[in-house]
C-alpha positions in Angstrom: 102.6 162.6 150.1 104.7 160.6 153.2 101.4 161.7 155.6 99.3 160.5 152.1 101.0 156.7 152.8 101.1 156.9 156.3 97.5 157.6 156.7 96.9 154.8 154.2 98.8 152.6 155.9 97.3 152.9 159.3 94.3 152.7 157.9 94.7 148.9 156.0 96.2 147.9 158.6 93.4 149.2 161.1 90.6 147.8 158.9 92.3 144.4 158.2 92.4 144.5 162.3 88.3 144.7 162.5 87.4 143.1 160.0 89.7 139.9 159.2 87.8 137.2 160.9 90.2 135.4 164.4 91.5 132.4 164.3 88.4 129.8 164.6 89.1 126.4 166.5 87.1 123.3 166.4 86.5 123.6 170.0 88.5 124.9 173.0 89.1 122.8 175.7 89.9 124.3 179.7 92.0 122.5 181.6 91.1 122.6 185.6 87.7 123.8 184.2 85.7 124.8 187.1 89.2 123.9 190.1 88.7 120.3 189.2 91.9 118.1 187.7 89.9 117.5 184.6 89.7 118.8 180.6 86.2 119.8 179.5 85.5 119.3 177.7 87.3 115.5 177.9 85.6 113.7 175.3 86.1 115.9 171.7 85.4 115.1 168.3 86.7 116.9 164.7 87.4 116.7 161.6 91.3 116.2 160.2 93.4 119.3 159.5 91.3 121.1 162.8 93.2 122.4 165.7 92.4 122.1 169.7 92.8 125.1 171.7 93.7 124.0 175.0 93.4 126.9 177.4 94.5 127.0 181.2 92.4 127.3 183.9 92.2 126.5 187.2 94.5 124.6 189.2 97.8 124.9 187.4 100.8 123.6 185.9 98.7 121.9 183.4 100.1 120.3 179.8 98.8 118.2 177.3 99.9 115.4 176.5 99.0 112.9 173.7 99.6 109.3 174.1 102.2 107.8 171.2 102.1 111.4 169.7 105.3 113.1 171.2 105.1 115.0 167.8 101.8 116.5 168.7 102.1 116.5 173.2 103.2 119.8 174.2 105.3 119.2 177.6 106.4 122.2 179.0 103.8 123.1 181.5 101.8 126.4 181.3 101.4 127.8 185.0 99.2 131.5 184.4 95.2 130.9 184.1 94.5 131.8 180.2 97.7 130.7 178.7 97.3 127.9 176.3 98.8 126.0 173.4 97.2 124.7 170.2 97.5 121.6 168.4 96.6 120.7 165.0 95.7 117.1 164.1 95.8 116.7 160.6 95.4 113.0 160.6 92.0 110.3 160.8 91.9 108.8 163.9 91.4 108.5 167.6 93.6 110.1 170.2 94.3 109.7 174.5 95.8 112.7 175.5 96.6 113.8 179.7 98.1 116.2 181.5 101.7 114.4 182.8 101.0 116.7 186.6 97.7 115.7 187.0 97.3 112.2 184.7 96.8 110.1 188.0 94.2 112.1 189.4 92.1 111.8 186.4 92.8 114.4 184.0 92.5 113.1 180.8 90.8 113.1 177.3 89.8 111.2 174.9 90.0 112.8 170.4 88.6 111.3 167.8 89.5 112.9 164.5 87.1 112.1 161.8 
């Protein structure tokens, strides 16, 4: 009986992994895209309640600072390509963001949340 229950549990978990959709983000933003100190895309529009997925590309370290919104900022530096941070924008408005180490090099972006 225990083997049957174990088999059912494994089958159920396997089906959940295979058939449940992955996390859907409103947009993926690459940091250091193509070896440039940029966010790509750097001008974004989403709907309130959606999440932006920031992915470390090249030329690290990178982080995401949302001007005037410490609660939305991700100050910890990402050094490894593929490392990521997600930010949920619950409120409508306009947000300017930048990479702390590379703001002076023009690594900035704008987000409009409807």
